[in-house]
MDAnalysis code that builds the backbone (N, CA, C; Angstrom):
import MDAnalysis as mda
import numpy as np

u = mda.Universe.empty(504, n_residues=168, atom_resindex=np.repeat(np.arange(168), 3), trajectory=True)
u.add_TopologyAttr("name", ["N", "CA", "C"] * 168)
u.add_TopologyAttr("resid", np.arange(1, 169))
u.add_TopologyAttr("resname", ["MET", "ASN", "ASN", "LYS", "GLY", "MET", "SER", "THR", "ILE", "GLU", "LEU", "MET", "VAL", "SER", "PHE", "VAL", "ILE", "ILE", "SER", "ILE", "VAL", "ALA", "ILE", "GLY", "MET", "PHE", "LYS", "SER", "VAL", "ILE", "ASP", "LEU", "MET", "ASP", "LYS", "VAL", "GLU", "PHE", "TYR", "GLN", "HIS", "ASN", "MET", "LYS", "ILE", "THR", "VAL", "LEU", "LYS", "GLY", "SER", "ILE", "THR", "ASN", "SER", "LEU", "GLN", "GLY", "ASP", "LEU", "VAL", "ASN", "ARG", "LYS", "LEU", "TYR", "LYS", "TYR", "ASP", "THR", "CYS", "GLY", "SER", "ASN", "CYS", "TYR", "ASP", "ILE", "THR", "PHE", "GLN", "ASP", "LEU", "THR", "THR", "LYS", "ARG", "PHE", "MET", "VAL", "ASP", "SER", "GLU", "LYS", "ASN", "LEU", "ILE", "GLN", "TYR", "GLY", "GLY", "ILE", "SER", "ASP", "LYS", "ILE", "PRO", "GLU", "ASP", "PHE", "ILE", "ILE", "SER", "GLY", "ALA", "ILE", "LEU", "VAL", "ASP", "ILE", "THR", "ASN", "LYS", "ALA", "VAL", "SER", "GLY", "ASP", "VAL", "ASN", "ASP", "SER", "ILE", "PHE", "ARG", "ILE", "PHE", "ILE", "PRO", "ILE", "GLU", "ASN", "LYS", "ALA", "LEU", "GLY", "ILE", "THR", "THR", "ASN", "ILE", "ASN", "VAL", "VAL", "HIS", "GLN", "TYR", "ASP", "SER", "LYS", "ASP", "MET", "GLY", "ASN", "LEU", "PRO", "PRO", "LEU"])
u.atoms.positions = np.array([
    [0.910, -0.795, 0.184],
    [0.115, 0.018, 0.358],
    [0.674, 1.236, 0.178],
    [0.576, 2.035, -0.351],
    [0.946, 3.193, -0.912],
    [0.630, 4.507, -0.121],
    [1.089, 4.943, 1.179],
    [0.165, 5.557, 1.818],
    [1.147, 7.165, 2.018],
    [0.680, 8.344, 1.393],
    [1.695, 9.481, 1.539],
    [1.214, 10.344, 2.372],
    [0.366, 10.086, 3.072],
    [0.609, 11.136, 4.844],
    [0.545, 10.285, 6.208],
    [0.558, 11.005, 6.816],
    [1.553, 10.823, 8.356],
    [0.275, 9.681, 9.301],
    [0.616, 8.186, 9.410],
    [0.322, 7.981, 10.675],
    [-0.026, 8.410, 12.059],
    [-0.614, 8.190, 12.675],
    [-0.696, 8.881, 14.346],
    [0.284, 8.597, 14.822],
    [1.128, 7.132, 14.992],
    [1.833, 7.398, 15.519],
    [3.369, 7.955, 15.264],
    [3.693, 8.092, 13.841],
    [4.914, 9.695, 13.422],
    [4.349, 10.223, 13.967],
    [2.790, 10.740, 13.798],
    [2.578, 12.061, 14.741],
    [2.909, 12.367, 15.602],
    [3.143, 11.316, 17.047],
    [3.182, 11.259, 17.954],
    [4.665, 11.166, 18.631],
    [5.192, 10.771, 17.665],
    [6.619, 10.486, 17.686],
    [7.262, 11.996, 17.788],
    [6.965, 12.398, 16.494],
    [7.171, 14.019, 16.128],
    [7.263, 15.309, 16.895],
    [6.119, 14.589, 17.739],
    [5.212, 15.722, 18.900],
    [6.185, 15.642, 20.495],
    [6.957, 14.257, 20.591],
    [7.394, 14.393, 22.127],
    [9.260, 14.379, 21.225],
    [9.533, 14.136, 20.093],
    [10.683, 14.652, 20.361],
    [10.929, 16.356, 19.950],
    [10.209, 16.967, 19.409],
    [10.126, 18.177, 19.292],
    [9.884, 18.981, 20.943],
    [9.084, 18.297, 21.109],
    [8.603, 18.451, 22.896],
    [10.258, 18.441, 23.954],
    [10.850, 17.636, 23.394],
    [12.110, 17.630, 24.169],
    [12.995, 18.433, 23.969],
    [13.259, 18.336, 22.403],
    [14.090, 19.502, 22.768],
    [13.434, 20.765, 22.553],
    [12.020, 20.910, 22.863],
    [12.027, 22.892, 23.132],
    [12.148, 22.758, 24.787],
    [11.727, 21.229, 26.047],
    [12.412, 21.657, 26.868],
    [13.819, 22.057, 27.150],
    [14.779, 21.283, 26.149],
    [16.223, 21.379, 27.005],
    [16.384, 22.477, 26.294],
    [15.922, 23.562, 25.528],
    [16.364, 24.907, 24.992],
    [15.596, 25.910, 25.510],
    [14.478, 25.446, 26.907],
    [13.417, 26.425, 27.816],
    [14.525, 26.345, 29.071],
    [15.176, 25.182, 29.395],
    [16.408, 25.186, 30.200],
    [17.701, 25.997, 30.414],
    [17.829, 25.620, 29.307],
    [18.651, 26.394, 28.406],
    [18.864, 27.898, 28.489],
    [17.653, 28.355, 27.877],
    [17.069, 29.663, 28.360],
    [17.460, 30.132, 29.725],
    [16.891, 29.452, 30.900],
    [16.291, 29.925, 32.167],
    [17.746, 29.858, 32.541],
    [19.045, 28.610, 32.381],
    [20.317, 28.690, 33.562],
    [20.847, 29.817, 32.969],
    [20.861, 30.878, 31.578],
    [21.641, 31.619, 30.349],
    [21.113, 32.775, 31.043],
    [19.821, 32.464, 31.818],
    [19.493, 34.367, 32.608],
    [19.905, 34.410, 33.537],
    [20.047, 32.731, 34.168],
    [20.448, 33.111, 36.173],
    [22.005, 33.505, 35.692],
    [23.190, 33.468, 34.795],
    [24.697, 33.618, 34.811],
    [24.245, 35.219, 34.111],
    [23.138, 35.474, 33.699],
    [22.946, 37.049, 33.158],
    [22.807, 37.747, 34.366],
    [22.300, 37.516, 35.493],
    [21.283, 38.145, 36.476],
    [23.045, 38.191, 37.478],
    [23.665, 36.763, 37.830],
    [24.825, 36.465, 38.571],
    [25.886, 37.484, 38.035],
    [26.370, 37.720, 36.738],
    [27.305, 38.489, 36.076],
    [26.617, 40.252, 36.312],
    [25.489, 40.649, 36.244],
    [25.398, 41.868, 36.346],
    [25.099, 42.325, 37.868],
    [25.124, 41.564, 38.655],
    [24.799, 41.880, 40.007],
    [26.630, 41.410, 40.392],
    [27.335, 41.195, 39.436],
    [28.607, 41.258, 39.881],
    [29.895, 42.319, 39.642],
    [29.025, 42.689, 38.549],
    [29.773, 43.577, 37.472],
    [29.610, 44.957, 38.215],
    [27.934, 45.114, 39.223],
    [27.990, 46.573, 39.904],
    [28.834, 46.355, 41.386],
    [29.377, 45.148, 41.412],
    [29.823, 45.757, 43.180],
    [31.118, 45.572, 42.397],
    [31.632, 44.940, 41.155],
    [33.402, 44.922, 40.993],
    [33.065, 46.475, 40.680],
    [32.618, 47.272, 40.265],
    [32.275, 49.015, 39.797],
    [32.636, 49.922, 41.048],
    [31.532, 49.287, 42.327],
    [31.813, 49.962, 42.898],
    [33.376, 49.826, 43.982],
    [33.708, 48.475, 44.296],
    [34.926, 48.252, 44.547],
    [35.640, 48.924, 43.934],
    [35.830, 49.113, 42.569],
    [37.279, 50.114, 42.011],
    [36.844, 51.033, 41.931],
    [35.773, 51.894, 41.828],
    [35.330, 53.302, 42.310],
    [36.229, 53.612, 43.697],
    [35.659, 52.757, 44.669],
    [36.410, 53.175, 46.233],
    [38.047, 53.102, 46.621],
    [38.299, 52.186, 45.951],
    [39.532, 51.459, 45.709],
    [40.463, 52.861, 45.015],
    [40.426, 53.039, 43.646],
    [40.335, 54.249, 43.054],
    [40.647, 55.318, 43.791],
    [39.566, 55.929, 44.355],
    [39.899, 57.315, 45.484],
    [40.776, 56.958, 46.461],
    [40.499, 56.383, 46.838],
    [41.501, 56.040, 48.249],
    [42.890, 56.148, 47.791],
    [43.055, 55.089, 47.131],
    [44.835, 54.565, 46.610],
    [45.163, 56.092, 45.646],
    [44.634, 56.719, 45.133],
    [44.685, 57.801, 44.749],
    [45.452, 59.229, 45.518],
    [44.400, 58.792, 46.824],
    [44.359, 60.088, 47.961],
    [45.379, 59.698, 48.686],
    [46.234, 58.404, 48.627],
    [47.594, 58.040, 49.829],
    [48.175, 58.093, 48.906],
    [48.745, 57.852, 47.359],
    [49.446, 57.927, 47.038],
    [50.350, 59.260, 46.182],
    [48.963, 60.331, 46.224],
    [49.375, 62.004, 45.549],
    [49.274, 62.641, 46.729],
    [48.741, 62.518, 47.895],
    [48.798, 62.993, 49.334],
    [49.665, 62.764, 49.997],
    [50.188, 61.418, 50.313],
    [50.814, 60.712, 51.561],
    [49.861, 60.531, 52.685],
    [49.648, 59.559, 53.040],
    [48.926, 59.488, 54.636],
    [50.133, 60.025, 55.490],
    [49.441, 60.548, 56.573],
    [49.925, 61.298, 57.797],
    [49.187, 60.282, 59.108],
    [47.895, 60.286, 58.862],
    [47.314, 59.943, 60.234],
    [46.025, 59.930, 60.189],
    [45.332, 58.398, 60.699],
    [44.046, 58.523, 60.630],
    [42.958, 58.756, 62.418],
    [42.091, 58.892, 62.067],
    [41.544, 58.700, 63.549],
    [40.140, 58.352, 63.467],
    [39.607, 57.993, 64.133],
    [38.397, 57.401, 64.755],
    [37.250, 58.018, 65.082],
    [35.865, 58.459, 64.320],
    [35.214, 59.466, 64.518],
    [34.092, 59.015, 64.966],
    [34.114, 57.311, 64.928],
    [32.559, 56.549, 65.921],
    [32.807, 55.573, 64.825],
    [31.504, 55.287, 65.196],
    [31.451, 53.497, 65.124],
    [31.492, 53.166, 63.445],
    [32.932, 52.678, 62.577],
    [33.020, 52.407, 60.667],
    [32.875, 53.789, 60.375],
    [33.309, 54.975, 61.350],
    [34.053, 56.123, 60.971],
    [35.450, 56.580, 61.254],
    [36.127, 57.049, 60.308],
    [37.426, 56.928, 59.750],
    [37.535, 58.626, 59.476],
    [38.362, 59.408, 60.462],
    [39.179, 60.799, 59.915],
    [40.546, 59.955, 59.145],
    [40.954, 60.393, 57.685],
    [42.697, 60.029, 57.106],
    [42.861, 61.497, 56.470],
    [43.870, 61.521, 57.252],
    [44.711, 62.931, 57.937],
    [46.025, 62.372, 56.725],
    [46.106, 63.879, 55.537],
    [46.752, 63.877, 54.664],
    [48.416, 64.568, 54.854],
    [49.386, 64.307, 53.999],
    [50.709, 64.905, 54.995],
    [50.424, 66.738, 54.123],
    [49.046, 66.702, 53.326],
    [49.251, 68.547, 53.122],
    [48.657, 69.108, 54.421],
    [47.263, 68.501, 55.312],
    [46.567, 68.088, 56.357],
    [45.530, 68.795, 55.812],
    [44.809, 67.905, 54.968],
    [43.643, 68.381, 54.085],
    [42.670, 66.547, 54.908],
    [41.769, 66.536, 55.605],
    [41.628, 65.414, 56.055],
    [40.172, 65.333, 55.386],
    [39.919, 64.002, 55.013],
    [39.034, 63.038, 54.382],
    [38.519, 62.467, 55.368],
    [36.858, 62.238, 55.271],
    [35.943, 61.408, 56.326],
    [36.048, 59.937, 55.209],
    [36.309, 58.677, 55.907],
    [35.721, 57.579, 55.372],
    [34.761, 56.767, 56.342],
    [33.754, 56.945, 55.663],
    [32.478, 55.897, 56.735],
    [31.881, 55.081, 56.468],
    [31.428, 53.945, 56.783],
    [30.547, 52.785, 56.310],
    [29.134, 52.937, 57.350],
    [28.059, 52.736, 56.766],
    [26.773, 52.776, 57.312],
    [26.351, 51.051, 56.966],
    [26.704, 50.301, 57.985],
    [26.106, 49.170, 57.117],
    [24.514, 49.164, 57.178],
    [23.619, 49.649, 57.967],
    [22.420, 49.869, 58.148],
    [21.393, 50.345, 56.503],
    [22.297, 51.224, 55.684],
    [22.027, 51.930, 54.961],
    [22.608, 51.661, 54.022],
    [23.712, 50.461, 54.167],
    [24.040, 49.793, 52.861],
    [24.796, 50.610, 51.841],
    [25.680, 52.222, 52.875],
    [26.596, 52.818, 52.566],
    [27.738, 53.137, 52.752],
    [28.655, 53.173, 51.227],
    [30.543, 54.312, 52.203],
    [30.389, 55.400, 51.258],
    [30.755, 55.839, 52.286],
    [31.646, 57.260, 51.824],
    [33.189, 57.803, 52.063],
    [33.147, 58.189, 51.598],
    [34.843, 58.608, 51.290],
    [34.975, 60.075, 50.864],
    [35.227, 61.572, 51.709],
    [35.149, 62.196, 51.406],
    [33.572, 62.925, 51.262],
    [33.304, 63.295, 50.163],
    [32.474, 63.980, 49.668],
    [31.357, 62.830, 49.040],
    [31.472, 61.974, 48.620],
    [30.715, 60.597, 47.799],
    [30.473, 59.600, 48.442],
    [28.944, 59.434, 48.853],
    [28.536, 58.452, 48.929],
    [28.381, 56.976, 47.849],
    [28.529, 56.336, 48.380],
    [28.292, 54.859, 47.191],
    [27.165, 54.182, 47.872],
    [26.406, 53.565, 47.203],
    [25.082, 53.113, 48.339],
    [25.961, 51.678, 47.407],
    [25.957, 50.130, 48.384],
    [26.534, 48.827, 48.342],
    [25.291, 48.553, 47.132],
    [25.078, 47.897, 45.821],
    [24.163, 47.068, 45.022],
    [23.228, 46.114, 45.892],
    [21.949, 46.263, 46.061],
    [20.436, 45.556, 46.500],
    [21.393, 44.293, 46.731],
    [20.406, 43.807, 47.368],
    [21.024, 42.253, 47.865],
    [22.414, 41.634, 48.639],
    [23.243, 43.055, 48.246],
    [24.374, 43.324, 48.991],
    [25.000, 43.703, 50.422],
    [24.995, 43.094, 51.395],
    [25.020, 43.388, 52.532],
    [26.861, 43.050, 53.189],
    [27.088, 44.267, 53.980],
    [28.313, 44.386, 54.875],
    [28.043, 43.175, 55.679],
    [28.750, 42.088, 55.747],
    [28.897, 40.811, 56.581],
    [30.004, 40.482, 57.617],
    [30.431, 41.359, 57.855],
    [31.233, 41.353, 58.804],
    [31.901, 42.583, 59.718],
    [32.417, 42.459, 59.952],
    [33.463, 43.267, 60.784],
    [34.461, 44.252, 59.912],
    [33.984, 45.816, 59.745],
    [35.171, 46.719, 58.607],
    [36.393, 46.671, 59.945],
    [37.733, 46.894, 58.824],
    [38.927, 46.507, 60.166],
    [39.776, 47.998, 58.845],
    [39.890, 48.745, 59.782],
    [41.362, 50.181, 58.837],
    [42.445, 49.839, 60.498],
    [43.416, 49.802, 59.529],
    [44.526, 49.795, 60.809],
    [45.971, 49.840, 60.043],
    [46.976, 50.359, 60.655],
    [48.210, 50.459, 60.470],
    [49.360, 49.339, 60.608],
    [49.833, 48.966, 59.812],
    [50.744, 47.785, 60.315],
    [52.678, 48.572, 60.000],
    [53.685, 48.507, 61.458],
    [54.378, 48.908, 61.294],
    [55.508, 47.796, 61.734],
    [56.338, 47.499, 60.242],
    [57.294, 46.877, 60.483],
    [58.862, 47.157, 60.492],
    [59.284, 46.429, 61.946],
    [60.938, 47.082, 61.732],
    [61.744, 46.511, 60.710],
    [61.902, 47.580, 60.055],
    [63.244, 47.638, 59.057],
    [64.200, 48.467, 58.196],
    [65.575, 48.244, 58.083],
    [66.681, 48.701, 58.402],
    [66.225, 49.806, 56.738],
    [66.985, 51.171, 56.692],
    [67.182, 52.176, 55.434],
    [65.579, 52.760, 55.267],
    [66.233, 53.277, 54.185],
    [64.669, 54.775, 53.305],
    [63.959, 53.265, 53.197],
    [62.906, 52.497, 53.390],
    [62.226, 51.682, 52.662],
    [61.188, 51.679, 53.068],
    [59.949, 51.408, 52.769],
    [58.443, 51.311, 53.165],
    [58.495, 50.250, 54.452],
    [57.834, 50.732, 55.677],
    [58.183, 50.444, 56.826],
    [56.461, 49.390, 57.351],
    [55.776, 50.260, 56.728],
    [54.240, 50.377, 57.104],
    [53.264, 50.305, 55.997],
    [52.164, 49.918, 56.904],
    [50.804, 49.414, 55.591],
    [49.692, 49.767, 56.484],
    [48.860, 50.468, 55.142],
    [47.729, 50.861, 55.618],
    [46.865, 49.881, 54.871],
    [45.773, 49.535, 56.024],
    [44.518, 48.729, 55.767],
    [43.264, 49.342, 55.923],
    [42.669, 48.757, 54.650],
    [41.163, 49.141, 55.335],
    [40.386, 47.752, 54.514],
    [39.533, 47.559, 55.171],
    [38.685, 46.025, 54.740],
    [37.763, 46.058, 54.898],
    [36.630, 45.691, 54.290],
    [35.346, 45.545, 54.242],
    [34.771, 44.438, 53.112],
    [34.195, 43.368, 54.381],
    [33.525, 41.998, 53.517],
    [32.322, 42.554, 53.205],
    [32.050, 42.103, 52.129],
    [30.513, 42.280, 51.453],
    [30.307, 40.601, 50.746],
    [28.959, 40.817, 50.972],
    [28.242, 39.347, 50.660],
    [27.125, 39.318, 49.533],
    [26.663, 38.403, 49.082],
    [25.490, 38.471, 48.481],
    [25.399, 36.523, 48.690],
    [23.837, 36.627, 49.585],
    [23.448, 34.691, 49.847],
    [23.175, 34.871, 48.722],
    [22.043, 35.353, 48.282],
    [20.993, 34.608, 47.406],
    [21.632, 34.191, 46.181],
    [22.798, 34.503, 45.718],
    [23.358, 34.467, 44.776],
    [24.976, 33.664, 45.088],
    [25.425, 33.563, 46.105],
    [26.870, 32.780, 46.714],
    [28.054, 33.279, 46.621],
    [27.115, 35.146, 46.085],
    [28.823, 35.778, 45.792],
    [28.948, 36.415, 47.300],
    [30.174, 36.421, 47.536],
    [31.029, 37.081, 48.501],
    [32.241, 37.259, 48.069],
    [32.503, 39.174, 48.438],
    [33.870, 39.811, 47.919],
    [34.141, 40.777, 48.917],
    [35.122, 41.360, 48.984],
    [35.874, 42.869, 49.882],
    [36.118, 43.717, 49.243],
    [36.000, 45.204, 49.552],
    [37.088, 46.049, 49.132],
    [37.693, 45.781, 50.288],
    [39.040, 45.731, 49.447],
    [40.569, 45.426, 50.563],
    [41.840, 46.343, 49.644],
    [41.687, 47.665, 50.385],
    [42.581, 48.517, 50.534],
    [43.862, 48.333, 50.942],
    [45.020, 48.433, 50.169],
    [46.732, 48.519, 50.679],
    [47.489, 49.468, 50.431],
    [47.936, 49.624, 51.362],
    [48.783, 51.248, 50.692],
    [50.086, 50.565, 51.620],
    [51.412, 50.773, 51.142],
    [52.581, 50.335, 51.574],
    [53.293, 51.881, 51.597],
    [53.487, 52.168, 52.660],
    [54.724, 53.435, 52.674],
    [55.233, 53.976, 53.798],
    [56.367, 54.890, 53.798],
    [57.467, 54.935, 54.902],
    [56.964, 56.005, 56.053],
    [57.096, 55.459, 56.844],
    [56.501, 56.318, 57.808],
    [57.275, 57.158, 58.480],
    [58.418, 56.800, 58.233],
    [59.372, 58.021, 58.194],
    [59.667, 59.083, 57.297],
    [59.279, 58.828, 56.503],
    [58.899, 60.305, 55.356],
    [57.786, 61.256, 55.664],
    [57.942, 62.298, 56.748],
    [56.490, 62.543, 57.009],
    [56.514, 63.991, 56.278],
    [57.590, 64.654, 55.312],
    [57.527, 65.864, 54.559],
    [57.919, 66.808, 55.983],
    [57.610, 67.874, 56.461],
    [57.739, 68.831, 57.180],
    [56.832, 68.149, 58.599],
    [56.754, 67.389, 58.544],
    [55.173, 67.179, 59.725],
    [56.011, 66.220, 60.869],
    [55.484, 66.629, 61.986],
    [56.287, 65.800, 63.452],
    [55.627, 64.784, 62.930],
    [56.606, 63.543, 63.289],
    [56.748, 62.002, 63.489],
    [55.298, 61.907, 64.369],
    [54.310, 61.024, 64.164],
    [53.324, 60.508, 64.785],
    [54.267, 59.921, 66.230],
])
């Protein structure tokens, strides 16, 4: 017999194959959308980290650190050798990081996940070399996406090179 049409079984097999391919493609699209969301969040926090680090490092290199003082909880006044002072403050409740006159909001779904550390470590070394390390550390986390990142500013300098200022 010469059938020119499709049987019911052929039609069902074709439908099943098309359904399997469609489900696989749908799952791939969902996975891709999740990755796009992950990378968008990661990009936002990377831009924030870069902005804060760049501002701080620029001042530390160009103006040279003289000292820092605590001005409250997670608040620090950083004084430079030109005797200008900039305030560095982290507000965990509002998710804000402020440096100088600039406020940066931490992206949505990210939180400050631990203690903020600001310190100076002095090393005993001989000669005219960098003997001190100024460090600012802010732990940031997005639990929903599993992103843990830190703002970590590290500046090495010579504590004996204070220009015309008295040593601390």
